[in-house]
Structure formats: C-alpha cells, structure tokens
C-alpha positions as CSV (number, residue, x, y, z in Angstrom):
1,M,0.0,0.0,0.0
2,A,2.9,2.4,0.7
3,K,4.3,1.8,-2.8
4,L,1.0,2.9,-4.3
5,G,1.0,6.1,-2.2
6,N,4.6,6.8,-3.3
7,T,3.8,6.1,-6.8
8,I,0.8,8.5,-6.8
9,A,2.7,11.2,-5.1
10,T,5.6,10.8,-7.6
11,L,3.0,11.1,-10.4
12,L,1.6,14.2,-9.0
13,V,4.9,15.9,-8.5
14,G,5.9,15.1,-12.0
15,A,2.6,16.5,-13.4
16,A,3.0,19.6,-11.4
17,A,6.6,20.1,-12.6
18,G,5.4,19.5,-16.2
19,I,2.7,22.0,-15.9
20,A,5.0,24.6,-14.5
21,V,7.6,24.1,-17.3
22,G,4.8,24.3,-19.9
23,Y,3.5,27.5,-18.4
24,V,7.0,29.1,-18.3
25,L,7.6,28.2,-21.9
26,A,4.1,29.3,-23.1
27,T,3.9,32.8,-21.4
28,D,5.8,36.0,-22.3
29,K,8.5,37.4,-20.2
30,E,6.4,40.2,-18.6
31,T,3.7,37.9,-17.6
32,R,6.2,35.5,-16.0
33,K,7.7,38.4,-13.9
34,E,4.3,39.4,-12.7
35,D,3.3,35.9,-11.7
36,L,6.6,35.3,-10.0
37,E,6.1,38.4,-8.0
38,K,2.7,37.3,-6.9
39,L,4.0,33.9,-6.1
40,K,6.9,35.3,-4.0
41,K,4.4,37.6,-2.1
42,G,2.1,34.6,-1.5
43,L,5.0,32.4,-0.2
44,N,6.2,35.2,2.1
45,N,2.7,35.7,3.4
46,L,2.3,31.9,4.0
47,K,5.8,31.8,5.6
48,G,4.8,34.5,8.0
49,K,1.6,32.8,9.0
50,V,3.5,29.5,9.5
51,T,6.1,31.1,11.7
52,K,3.6,32.9,13.8
53,Q,1.5,30.0,14.6
54,P,3.8,28.3,17.0
55,Q,4.4,31.6,18.8
56,D,0.7,32.2,19.1
57,M,0.1,28.7,20.5
58,E,2.9,29.2,23.0
59,E,1.2,32.5,24.2
60,E,-2.2,30.7,24.6
61,I,-0.6,27.9,26.6
62,Y,1.3,30.1,29.0
63,H,-1.1,33.1,29.3
64,S,-4.3,31.3,29.7
C-alpha cells in the first residue's frame, strides 16, 4: 500500500513540474515576472503565517 502512495505522489509531483515548465515556456517574459512576484508575495505571506502559529500557540498555553 505504501508503494502505491509513493507512486501516486511521484506522479502528482511530475505532473506539477510538467505544468510549471509548460507554463513558463508558453507565457511571455512580462507575464512571468508578474506571476513570479505574486508567487513570492504569497509564499512570504504563507511563511509569515506558519512562523507565527507556534508563537501564538505558546502564548495561549502560558497566558491562559
């Protein structure tokens, strides 16, 4: 059963990589720059949320 999960995960990662490469090759340079900036902002936002959560949980534990 674990092999099936690994196979499916590998297939999904490969498909995502193929889609990303296809998108990069199909779009013009300006659109790629705009999309990369949006992606960077989104990842930074997500990173901020992930790093804040443990701190927030710690405050809730010790200050409640």
